Steps between C-alpha positions, in 0.01 A plus 500: 500500500547816706856506633533849648284681752508755780358404840343813649308381806729320748881504493510721191736358241550402139469132418617294202408143410800363314556180308736246657677173444320184622415496870745291702212303649212546255277235658260696719155352449324839488736682265473555128701823504804300391345486154646851463854364541734438209828319433609768252703774666481701178120496511494576874738793478327642194172522692645602835717784377201664332295471819780638716525810280159605638633548853510866601614484862182689597499374859858378528363151564485213251354151521630240256310174462517210258345156480748348741785657695716804436794260466344372177531833323784499243816697575426757229162573655651527848768737373232719341306511827820598680561783251143625547532488878791741469365717218149544638593538866334182621551480875315177575434179307238232548611158373353151533669167551418137563603351835772293333702819431487617863878476545571714192293810575804705599633457146218725378552748783866537409430511125240778513644695793163625628265366770293205378166378632501128425164340439437126518202298384420323824134447394425364851689428818315169527784258423293212358275713282796700370710200406257212444212681331665805347828310442697814587821325612555761769577286802522743788290439809484834681447865404827579675685298236342705222562830679868416531535537122194673356316824572160450342304173464238457231195307622231336289135486604203316350618160378272203560654294777604804703317555828400808697739389773793492256422849378450636851842365595659648187348842569616486861854422386531774239357760737728407787826393335544705182509868413349440157297228325294438188178298499392353168139390457522189283402555139405186301756416235612203293599302810270236651447689825158651560390830651301484824242779468355449849843522660580816306168655605580415864848651463364825356245527780752436776815664368376808318691704759821399322406735216585787734830349615777687315736202514264224384412494130196290409468401134137409434592443135842381390535811283432750781861623484433593137722234343418161350195397302 
């Protein structure tokens, strides 16, 4: 498992994939990332502190992800991140959170004392597909609701059951409502959901221009940020 990397192409930054406590929801139908979670804070901190030692502050920007939300990182890990932010001159953080923590985001802003770009796994703005098929339990209905709390939605493309119309709408929303977004091309995993190769081919043909957009990051493989396995 690669847990540290440097992103050199868009939004240059260091990124760490940390271990976390169990995801507060943990029932998304597409997700097996939660297998990386643990109930042992000792185990989590032992791994995380070693990973965090690799941070250099090269770009003054750090992204911290885990298999869930930043609120599921143990206090010792959070304190270590805070120390590194100060010691390495980190001026901006990227963190990720589930919708259910939307009213607690300011806790992290106050704790770290630097600007934070909050990501959220929206997956799609299609309400029924998001909640009935993907079982995301993120029950907002408009992009304005998401924008009120979060800066950067993560969108998923290429799951059987999705339609071109859904994806077109999602692309329209991220381009017109948000300053930053991540698009994840679905990678088959241990879940029961299947990859739609034809839909992915269509997406690549019609949205290749996003590769040149400095604020939209397209992950064609789930390890394109250099972390994970």
